[in-house]
N, C-alpha and C positions, 0 to 999 in steps of 0.2 A: 854763672851762666856767661860764657864766652861770647863776645860780640861776633857777628858775621859780616862780611863786606856787603855792599850796597848791591852788588851784582848777584850775590849770593841769595840776599833777601828778595830781590826782584825776580829772580829765575824760580826759586822754590815756590814763592807766593803765586806766581803766575800758573805754574804746574799744578798746584794744589787747588787753585780756584776754577779749574776746567774739568770737565768730564772727558777722559780721553776715549773717543770712539775709534776702536781698533777692529778691523774685519780680520778675525783669526782664520787663517789658512785651515788648520786642524785644532781640534780640542781633544785632549786625551785626559781620562780620568780613571781614578781608582778609588775603591772604598775598602777600608781596612778595618777588621775587627779581630778579637780573640774567639776562638771557638767556644771556650767556656768562660767567657766574660759573665760577670754577675750583676751587670746593670741593665740586662735585656736589651743589649745594643743591637741584636739580630733583627730587631724591627726597623732599625734606621736605614739599612741600605735600600729598602724599598722607597722609602721618603726621599732619600737623595736621588734615587733613579727617577721618580716622579719630578723632582725638581729640575734634573737635566733635560727632561722631555720638555718642560715648559720654556726652558731656554733654548730649545732647538739643538740640543747636544745629544750625541749618540750615547748609548748605555755604558756605564762605567765597568770596568773589570773589578771582580770581587777577590780581594786577598784576604783570606781567613788564616790566621795564626793558629796551627793546631795544638791541642793541649799536650800531645805527645812529642812536640817537636823539642829536641833537646838544645838547639841553638836558634831560639825565634828571633834574635836581634841579627844573625846572619841571614836568615830566610828573608826577613823584611829588607835589609840593606841590598841583598842580590835583586830582589823584585824592583825596588826602587831605582837602583842603577840601570836596570833593563828598560824601565819605561821612560826614564829621562833620556837615555840614549835614543829610543823610538821617537820621542817628543821633540827633538831638536829639529829646526827647519832645514830643509834640504836645498834651499836656494835663497839668494839675497832678498828676493821679493816675497818670501813667506814669512809669516810670524805666527807662532803657535802658541797654545795655552795647555798647561798641564794642571789639573785639579786633583788634589788628594783630599779624600775625606776619611776621618777616623772617628769612631764611636767606641767610648769605653772609659776607662779610668785614666786621668793624667795626674801625675804627681810630681813632687820635687824629690829628687833622690840624690843624695851627694852633691847639691847645688846644680843638678840638671833637670830640665824638663823631660819626664820619661813617661812612656806608656806602660801600663800595668795590666796583667791578665784579670786580676781581682784586687780586692781592697787590701788583702794581705800582702800584695806585691812580691810573691815569690818568683815570678817569671815576669821580666821587665826589658823593655827596649829603650836604650838612652837617645830619645827623639832629638835632643839638643845636638849631639854629636852625629848620629847617623842621617838625620833628616835636615835640621834647621841649618847646621853647618855646611851642608852638601848643596842645598839650594841657593845659599848665599855666596858661596865660594865662585869667585869669577873664573878661576880656573877650572872648575867643574861645569859651570854654566856660563859663558861668556856672552858679551852683547852680540857677538857675531852669529850666536846660536839661535837668536831670535825667538827666545822661549820666555814667556812669563809663567809665573807659578802662583796658584791660589791654594791655600791650606785651609781647610774647613775642620776644626776641632771640637767635636761635641763631648768636650771634657774640660777640667780645669786646665789654664794654660798660664804661662809665666815667661816673659822674655824681656830683659831690662836693658839691653845694649842700647847705646846711642849710635847715631848715624852721622856722616859728614853731610853738610848742607849742599849737596850737589844733586843735579837731575841726572838720570841714566836713561837708556833706551828701553831697559827691561824692568819688570816689577815683580817682587816678591810680596805677597800680601797674606795676612793670616787673619781670620775671624773665627772666634772661638766662644764657647758657651759662656765662659766666666774666668775670672782671674783665680790665682792660686790662694788668694785671701778669702774666697768665698768657700764656706764649708761644703755646701751641696751643690755640686756641678750639674748632676743630672736629675731632673725631677721624674714624675711618674712617666711610664714608657709611652703613653699616648701624647705626652706634652714635652717631648725633648727638644733641645735647641735645633736639631736637624728638622724636626716637624714644624717649629716656629719659622724657621728660614724658608722651608718649602712652601708653608702657607702663606707668607707674606709675598713670595714671587708669585704665586698662583692668584693671589688677590690683585696684583697689579697687572697680571695678564689679563684677569676679567675686566680690569678698569680700562684697558686699552693703551696701557703705558708702552711707548717704543722700546725701551731697553731698561735695563737695571744695573746700577752701579753698586758694588758690594760695600763700599763705604757708606753709601746712602742707606743701603739695608741695615748695617750696624746703627746707624743714627735712629732708624725707625724702632727697631727692636730695643734700643737703649731708653727709649721714650717710655716704654711700656713698664712703668712703675710697679704695677701689680704682679708683674711676672717674678717668679722665684728665681729666675736666671736672668742675671744682667750681663749681657755679652761684652766681650773685650776685642780689641782690633789692634792690629800692628802692621806697619809697612816695614819690612826688612831691607827691601831694596827698592830704589826709586822714590819718586814723589807723585805717585798716581795710584788708581784704583782700578781693578779689572771691572770692565763694563761688558755686558753681553746683551744682544737682542732678545726679545721675547717673542715666543711663538704665538702670535695672536693679532688682533686687528690694527694695533699700534697706531692709534690715534693722537696719544697724548704725549707731549714732549716733557719728561720729568724736569728738565732745567727751568721749566716756567713756575714751578712750585715752589712757593717760598718755604724756608726751612721750619721745622716744628720743633727742633731741638738745637741749640746753639752752644757755642764755647768761648769763653773770655780767655785770652792768652796774651803773653808779652813776647816780644822779639826785641833783641838788642842789636843795633846796626853800627859799625864800628866808625862811621863818619857822621856829621850833620848833613842832612839834605838840604838843598837850596830851596827857596821858595818855588821856583819853577818846577823842580823834582816833586815836592809836595803837591803842587797843583796838578801835575800829570798823574801822579799816584792816586790822588782823589778823584780824578776824571775817570781814570781806568777802572776803579772800584764801582763807580756809578754806571758804568757801561756793562758790567757783568750780568749774566742771567740771574733770575731772582733765586735760584736754589743756593747760590753761594753766601747770601747773607753777610757779605764782608764789608766791615767799616771801621773806621779808627774812633776809639773812645777818647784816648788822651795820648800826648807825645811829652816826654820829659828828657831834659837834658841832664845826662849824667856825665861819666867819663866816655860814654858812647851816646847814642841815641836811642832811647827806650820807647816803643810803641806798645800802647795797650790796645788790643783789637778784639773785634767780634767776628766771628763767622758761623756759618752751619757746622755742626760738629763733624759732618762728612768731610768738610774741607780741612778743619784743623786735624782730623784723624790722620791725613797724609803727611802733616807736618809733625807729628808727635813723636818725640825723641830725636828729632833734629837738632844738632848743635845750634844755639842762638835762641830757640824756641821754648817757651815754658807755659804749661797749662796753669791758669788761675782758677778758673770754676766752670763746671757745666751747667748749662741752661740758666745763666744767672738772670735775675730780674734787673730792669733798668736801673742806672745809678741813681743813688739818693740825690735829691736837691739839697746839699748840705747848707748853701747859703739860705735858702727859704726855710729849711728846717731849723736852722740855729738863729734865725733873725728873731730878736726880742720883739713881743707883741706890744701894742700900745700900753698895756699896764705894765709891761717890763717883768711881769711875774713870770716866774720859771715854769715851763710846762710840766703837767703831771707825767710821770714815768710812763703810765700806761697809755698815754695819748701819743707817745712817740712811736711811729711805725716803723721801727728798726729791727730788722730781721735779716740774718745772713743765710742764704741758701746755698747748699753745697751740692 
């Protein structure tokens, strides 16, 4: 893990520990599925549309890839380029959001993330090349286009590229049903990832939340260990998460709620921090809203300065795959008091193995 500069550390951590409230001028959305998909994905567009309504967003365009389409990849690519063209901001004061929802099969084929019509994967779309590369490419969508992108994949998803530790004006975010390492991506038709996402947004609306951040949604759904679907998340561009207002009473500020799922991670900074800088960093963390849950566990002097830190999973999710940052564990228990644990008792007798509360949770 290569160390990052102090300014990179400060800027990325500051960006991740905030919920960026952006008033989008326009929100454009599309839901995509195959006509003869064999996962019953035809039920999910309605769930996605209900979710958009709770977010006070207009109805999505529905793109159905027909079974008799001899060039499904070209059909998808042309539709994608057209909606991206329409979604770009028309003026410097505007900032728009494009949401793409896909339900169906997601597989790895020839090393690329791929949409497939059926489990047999006779008809496919190279989503890595046609979709992900397009929305990440600064020549296709530049900062001056003022366009954020949110991709919701109700399928297996895999993307391993790292990112430079820089902040940008735009965001490309992915939230997906599960990673490619999980055998079953889609559960029963009434219990899909789209359904769970829409259900959690509806619950927050009923509870009176002012808004919803998608990294925080990922955190909540990840907590539900009884679920057959463990969602995955990645930020492809930027160090922020899409945040949208809820269509409801809006009386609860979500940033006042402490995290229910945390991450333990390390970050390597290329130079030692002075005492004043450490005090300033500590004071800043104490001033953060409760949702961030950010604190320092340990600091080690190596060839650089290595910080072991804790935060809400929603905060770390924005830093994951950034150069310099590395996940240690999800939702870890408090650190063991080794001094007390290993301190010999009055009799100096060795403790019995079964009495030592040592358990590593991952």
